[in-house]
C-alpha positions as CSV (number, residue, x, y, z in Angstrom):
1,M,0.0,0.1,0.1
2,V,1.0,3.3,-0.8
3,E,2.1,5.7,2.1
4,I,0.4,8.5,2.9
5,D,-0.2,10.5,6.3
6,P,-2.6,8.3,8.2
7,S,-4.7,11.2,8.9
8,V,-5.2,12.0,5.2
9,R,-5.5,8.3,4.2
10,A,-8.3,8.1,6.8
11,Y,-10.1,11.6,5.5
12,Y,-10.5,10.1,2.2
13,E,-11.6,6.7,3.3
14,K,-14.5,8.0,4.4
15,G,-15.6,8.5,1.1
16,E,-16.9,11.8,1.2
17,E,-15.0,13.0,-1.7
18,A,-16.8,11.7,-4.4
19,E,-19.8,14.3,-3.5
20,R,-17.2,17.6,-2.6
21,L,-17.5,19.4,-5.8
22,F,-21.2,18.3,-6.7
23,G,-22.2,20.3,-3.3
24,G,-20.9,18.1,-0.6
25,F,-18.9,21.0,0.1
26,P,-20.3,24.7,0.0
27,S,-17.5,25.8,-2.4
28,G,-17.5,22.7,-4.7
29,R,-19.7,23.4,-7.6
30,L,-17.7,27.0,-8.2
31,E,-14.4,24.9,-8.0
32,L,-15.3,22.4,-10.4
33,A,-16.4,24.8,-12.5
34,R,-13.2,27.1,-12.3
35,T,-11.1,24.1,-12.6
36,Q,-12.6,23.1,-15.6
37,E,-12.6,26.4,-17.1
38,I,-8.8,26.6,-16.2
39,I,-7.9,23.3,-17.5
40,L,-9.6,24.0,-20.6
41,R,-7.5,27.0,-21.6
42,G,-4.6,24.7,-21.8
43,L,-5.8,21.7,-23.4
44,G,-5.8,20.6,-27.1
45,D,-8.3,18.9,-29.0
46,P,-8.9,15.6,-28.3
47,P,-7.8,12.4,-28.1
48,L,-4.7,13.7,-25.9
49,D,-3.3,11.2,-23.2
50,I,-4.0,12.7,-20.0
51,L,-2.7,11.5,-16.6
52,D,-4.7,12.5,-13.7
53,V,-2.0,12.0,-10.8
54,G,-3.7,12.5,-7.5
55,G,-7.2,12.6,-9.5
56,G,-9.6,11.1,-6.4
57,P,-12.7,9.4,-7.7
58,G,-12.3,10.5,-11.0
59,T,-14.7,13.6,-11.2
60,Y,-12.0,15.2,-13.9
61,A,-11.1,12.1,-15.3
62,A,-14.8,11.2,-16.5
63,W,-15.1,14.6,-17.6
64,L,-12.3,14.8,-19.7
65,A,-12.9,11.4,-21.0
66,D,-16.5,12.8,-21.9
67,L,-14.5,15.2,-24.2
68,G,-12.6,12.6,-25.9
69,H,-9.6,12.1,-24.4
70,R,-7.6,9.3,-23.1
71,V,-7.3,9.4,-19.1
72,H,-5.3,7.3,-16.4
73,L,-5.6,8.0,-13.3
74,V,-3.3,7.8,-10.2
75,D,-4.3,7.9,-6.5
76,P,-3.1,6.3,-3.4
77,V,-6.4,5.9,-2.2
78,A,-8.0,2.4,-3.1
79,L,-11.2,3.8,-2.9
80,H,-10.7,6.3,-5.3
81,V,-9.1,4.0,-7.8
82,D,-12.4,1.9,-7.3
83,Q,-14.7,4.9,-7.9
84,A,-12.2,6.4,-10.8
85,S,-12.5,2.7,-12.4
86,T,-16.1,3.0,-12.5
87,A,-16.8,6.8,-12.9
88,H,-16.3,6.5,-16.6
89,A,-16.1,3.2,-19.2
90,D,-13.0,5.1,-20.5
91,V,-10.7,5.7,-18.0
92,T,-8.0,3.8,-16.4
93,A,-7.2,4.2,-12.9
94,E,-4.2,2.4,-10.4
95,Q,-2.8,3.1,-6.8
96,G,0.4,4.7,-6.8
97,D,2.4,7.7,-5.1
98,A,2.9,10.8,-6.9
99,R,6.4,10.9,-5.7
100,S,6.7,8.4,-7.9
101,L,5.0,7.3,-10.8
102,N,4.8,4.4,-12.8
103,R,5.2,5.9,-16.3
104,S,8.2,6.9,-18.4
105,D,8.4,10.7,-19.0
106,A,7.0,12.3,-21.9
107,S,4.7,9.5,-21.8
108,A,1.2,11.5,-21.3
109,D,0.3,14.8,-23.2
110,V,-1.1,16.5,-20.2
111,V,-0.2,15.8,-16.7
112,L,-2.7,17.2,-13.6
113,L,-1.4,17.3,-10.3
114,L,-4.5,19.2,-8.7
115,G,-4.8,16.6,-5.3
116,P,-1.1,16.0,-4.2
117,L,0.0,19.9,-4.0
118,Y,-2.2,20.1,-1.0
119,H,-0.9,16.9,0.9
120,L,2.7,17.0,-0.2
121,V,4.3,19.8,2.0
122,D,7.7,19.1,2.3
123,Q,10.0,20.7,-0.5
124,A,11.6,17.2,-1.3
125,D,8.2,15.5,-1.7
126,R,7.3,18.2,-4.2
127,L,10.6,18.2,-6.6
């Protein structure tokens, strides 16, 4: 199992993250809309190979797959990997760590790294 802070793991294993962006958190819908807007600014035409690192339950991965992109999600929480795998038929997902990805350099056209930056507070981990 991927090692992450036990309090972080316990929070995400509650399963509440899947609904956070859809109204489960007061600013969730605004965060979703604004993040999608920002992602679209830099995104090329589909199909692109997108790696969603720390993508949680697959909210953005499913949206990007709906747009015609090929999306692979990596998350340290097994529940999130299960949720992401069922969020969209074309999304693939695996359990992993943002600090040590099982991918070669330049293996994706786009990399999303939204969630891990909240939790990787040590400079060495961020690098």
